[in-house]
N, C-alpha and C positions, 0 to 999 in steps of 0.2 A: 405420531403425527405432528407433534410439537417440533420436532428434530428438523424436518423438512422446512416448516416455515422459519424457524430461527437462521437456518443454514441461508435459505434465500435472502432474508432481511440483511443477513452479514454481508452478502455479496452484492446487494443493492448498494448498501451504506458505501463499501469501501470500492467498488467500482465505477459508482455513478458521482462521488464527490470529487470536486478538485480541493485540493489542499489549501486551506485558508492562509497557512502559515507556512508557505513556500517563497517568502521575500526574504533573502538572507539580508544581513547587517553587511552595508558597503561604506567604505569611506566616500563623502561625499564631497569632499575638498577639491575644487576645480572642476566638479563635474556639473554638466547641464542637467537639471531635472528631466526636462522634457527629453532629452537624448535617452536618458536613462530609463525614464518612464517607456519609453520606445523600446529599448534595448529587454528589458525585463519582462516586457509582453512577448517579444520574440522567444527569448529564453522560456517562457513559461507554454508557450506553444510546442517548443519542442519536448518539453516534460509531457505534455497531454500526448505523446505519443508512447508514453510507457504504457504498456499491456495489463492495466489493472484487473480488468475481467478474468484474463487467464491466468495471472499470478495469484487471485483470491481462491479461484476455482482449484487451481493446481494444490494450492495450500489445504483447502477442505479435503480435496480426495486424498492426500497423502494423511492429514490427521483422522478422518475416517478410516483410512486402512489401518494404522497404528493403533487406535482407538479399539477397532474391531477385533484385533488379535490380542490385544491386552485382555479385553474382555471375556475373548475366548478361553483365553488359558487361566483365567481367575475365577470364572464364574460360568454361567449357561448362556444359550442363545439370546435372554432376554438383557442379560449383562452385556453382552458383546454388540448389542442394539444400540442400547443406552451410551456405553462407552465410545462406541462409532460415531453417533451423534454428537457426543461431546468434542470428539477430537476435529469432527468436521468443522464445528464452530471455532475450536480454537486454531486449528489450521488455517480458517478462513481470515481469522484475526490476524495470524503471525503474518499471511500473505499481503494482507492490507498493510500492515506495518511495513514490509519490505517494499511496496509500491510506493509510500511516501518516502521513505530513505531514498530510494531510487531518483524520484522526481526531484529531492532536496539537491542531489548530487548532478542530475542533469543542469538545473539552474544554475547554480555555482560554477560548475566547468564551463557553462555557456558564457556567464558574464566574465569570469576569469578570461575567457579567448578572447572577448570584447575589449580587455584592458582595466577593467575595474579590480579595485583591492577588497577582494571580499575578507571579510574579517572573522566569519563563522563558517 
């Protein structure tokens, strides 16, 4: 019972949140702050198109399959269920990390495409 709750919370956490640290470091010399703010907001809206829920769910399913298989090999059905649950949570977390990385990449590429010098 605990595993579905943890999995659901993980999916909601990663799928529902917008990265708070998706603001890259930009050389602001000669840049209008107002224009940069508008461009950053546009680029962040493009990053919102990254399918967070799907990637987190895919990670959870993959983790559950691998965890269940390992648990079945080394133990009984109870072990398989527990390792599947742990694998699902870890897979969801990995999927969430991948979402954040992809969002950062989208924002960075968007700003570079608009002529900004992104430093990180």
